[in-house]
C-alpha positions in Angstrom: 28.6 32.2 -65.3 27.0 34.3 -67.9 27.9 38.1 -67.3 24.1 38.9 -67.1 23.5 36.4 -64.4 26.6 37.6 -62.5 25.2 41.2 -62.7 21.9 40.2 -61.3 23.5 38.5 -58.3 25.7 41.5 -57.8 22.8 44.0 -57.8 20.8 42.0 -55.4 23.6 41.0 -53.0 22.0 43.0 -50.1 18.5 41.8 -50.8 19.6 38.2 -51.0 21.7 38.4 -47.7 18.6 39.7 -45.9 16.1 37.2 -47.3 17.8 33.8 -47.6 18.7 31.0 -45.1 21.2 29.2 -47.3 22.1 26.3 -44.8 18.7 24.7 -44.9 18.3 23.7 -48.5 20.2 26.0 -50.8 23.8 25.0 -50.0 22.9 21.2 -49.8 21.2 21.3 -53.2 24.1 23.2 -54.8 26.5 20.6 -53.3 24.3 17.8 -54.6 24.4 19.3 -58.1 28.2 19.6 -57.9 28.1 23.4 -58.1 29.9 23.6 -54.7 32.6 21.4 -53.5 32.8 20.0 -50.1 35.6 22.4 -49.1 33.4 25.4 -50.4 30.5 24.1 -48.4 32.7 24.0 -45.2 33.9 27.6 -45.9 30.2 28.8 -46.2 29.0 26.9 -43.0 31.9 28.1 -40.8 30.8 31.6 -41.2 29.5 33.2 -37.9 26.1 34.6 -39.2 23.6 33.7 -41.8 24.3 36.9 -43.7 27.9 36.1 -44.0 27.1 32.5 -45.1 25.0 34.1 -47.8 27.6 36.6 -48.8 30.3 33.9 -49.1 27.9 31.8 -51.2 27.3 34.8 -53.5 31.1 35.2 -53.8 31.6 31.7 -55.0 28.7 31.3 -57.3 30.0 33.4 -60.2 33.0 31.2 -60.5 31.1 27.9 -60.5 30.5 27.6 -64.2 27.5 28.1 -66.6 25.1 25.9 -64.6 25.5 27.8 -61.3 22.8 30.5 -61.8 20.2 28.1 -63.0 20.9 25.5 -60.2 20.7 28.5 -57.7 17.3 29.4 -59.0 16.1 25.7 -58.6 17.4 25.8 -55.0 15.1 28.8 -54.2 11.9 26.6 -54.0 11.4 27.8 -50.4 12.1 31.4 -51.4 9.8 31.8 -54.4 9.5 35.6 -54.0 13.2 35.8 -54.1 13.4 33.8 -57.3 10.6 36.0 -58.9 12.7 39.0 -58.1 15.8 37.7 -59.7 14.1 36.6 -62.8 12.2 39.9 -63.2 15.6 41.7 -62.7 17.2 39.4 -65.4 14.6 40.2 -67.9 14.0 44.0 -67.1 16.1 46.5 -69.2 18.1 49.0 -67.2 19.5 48.8 -63.6 16.4 46.6 -62.5 15.9 45.1 -59.1 13.5 47.9 -58.0 10.2 46.1 -57.6 10.1 42.3 -58.2 6.9 40.3 -57.7 6.5 39.3 -54.2 9.5 41.4 -53.0 7.4 42.5 -50.0 6.6 39.0 -49.0 9.8 38.6 -46.8 11.2 40.4 -43.8 14.0 42.0 -45.8 11.9 44.0 -48.3 13.5 47.3 -47.1 17.0 45.8 -47.7 15.7 44.7 -51.1 14.8 48.2 -52.1 18.3 49.2 -51.6 19.7 46.5 -53.7 18.8 48.2 -57.0 21.0 50.5 -59.0 22.7 52.2 -56.1 23.8 49.1 -54.3 27.2 49.0 -55.8 27.9 52.8 -55.5 27.3 52.8 -51.7 30.0 50.2 -51.3 32.7 52.3 -52.9 35.5 53.1 -50.5 36.7 56.7 -50.0 39.7 57.8 -51.9 41.5 58.5 -48.6 41.1 54.8 -47.6 42.0 53.5 -51.0 45.4 55.2 -50.8 46.5 54.2 -47.4 48.5 51.1 -46.3 46.3 48.5 -44.5 47.0 47.6 -40.9 47.9 44.2 -39.3 44.2 44.0 -38.0 42.7 44.8 -41.3 44.9 42.3 -43.2 43.9 39.7 -40.5 40.2 40.4 -41.1 40.6 40.2 -44.9 42.6 37.0 -44.7 39.7 35.4 -42.6 37.3 36.3 -45.5 39.3 35.1 -48.4 38.7 31.3 -47.9 39.8 29.1 -50.8 40.6 32.1 -53.1 43.4 33.4 -50.9 46.1 31.9 -53.4 44.5 33.6 -56.4 44.6 36.9 -54.5 48.1 36.6 -53.5 49.3 35.5 -56.9 47.7 38.7 -58.4 49.5 40.7 -55.8 52.7 39.4 -57.1 53.7 36.4 -54.8 55.5 33.6 -56.6 54.4 30.0 -56.9 57.4 29.1 -54.6 56.3 31.6 -52.0 52.7 30.2 -52.1 54.2 26.7 -51.7 56.0 27.8 -48.5 52.9 29.4 -47.2 51.0 26.2 -47.6 53.8 24.1 -46.0 54.2 26.5 -43.1 50.5 26.9 -42.4 49.1 23.6 -43.5 46.4 23.6 -40.8 45.4 27.1 -41.1 44.2 29.0 -44.3 43.8 32.2 -42.4 47.4 31.8 -41.2 48.6 31.3 -44.7 46.6 34.0 -46.2 47.6 36.4 -43.5 51.3 35.6 -43.8 51.1 36.1 -47.5 49.4 39.5 -47.2 52.0 40.6 -44.6 54.7 39.5 -47.0 53.2 41.5 -49.8 52.9 44.6 -47.6 56.5 44.3 -46.5 57.9 43.9 -49.9 55.8 46.8 -51.4 56.2 49.2 -48.6 54.2 52.5 -49.3 52.9 51.0 -52.5 51.0 48.3 -50.5 47.8 50.3 -50.6 44.1 49.3 -50.1 43.6 50.2 -53.8 45.9 47.4 -54.9 44.0 44.9 -52.7 40.7 45.9 -54.2 42.2 45.3 -57.7 43.4 41.9 -56.7 40.0 41.0 -55.2 38.4 42.0 -58.3 40.7 40.0 -60.4 39.8 37.0 -58.3 36.1 37.8 -58.8 35.6 38.5 -55.2 33.0 41.1 -54.2 34.2 44.5 -53.1 32.1 44.0 -49.8 34.6 41.5 -48.6 37.3 44.2 -48.4 34.9 46.7 -47.1 33.9 44.5 -44.3 37.6 43.9 -43.4 38.1 47.6 -43.2 35.2 48.4 -40.8 
């Protein structure tokens, strides 16, 4: 995906999660256009709330090739005010996303106002959190949010291809189980160096939005 398109989605993450109902038409069209795979659709639809479904979609889209953004815009026929906002942001110099046409039409307009220049800053984790070792519970919550990208994250954390193969074999029916076992293995091998900061870096390397980690630490 073009960096400018990726930036627009990132700036408007909170607004989009408040406005969209992705299951009805957006996800089916993206699957039809071969932007999403069947496995990715399943990962989206298994999320407990619509907000989480939208966040999962927004995590996947930037990695789905150069057609992803334009196909996503086409899928917004039922959310024309959202599409107008994204297009205005795309073509407005500066941070953007402050007052797109029709932004007040939907119930999430207040959330949209927060999705401008400060949306990334207010998701930064405190330094005290970044420097501590994550707990079992936090790793489990993170594992449940990684979905199909768990192997990319674990590889960046330093697990070998052989270790990933064993995880897939031992947890063939549970992506969560494989991801959690890998994260625990990483923490055990790194000891005090297995900090939240390192997890954040690996999520960023896998192009996963930082909000995924923040949600796991709440």
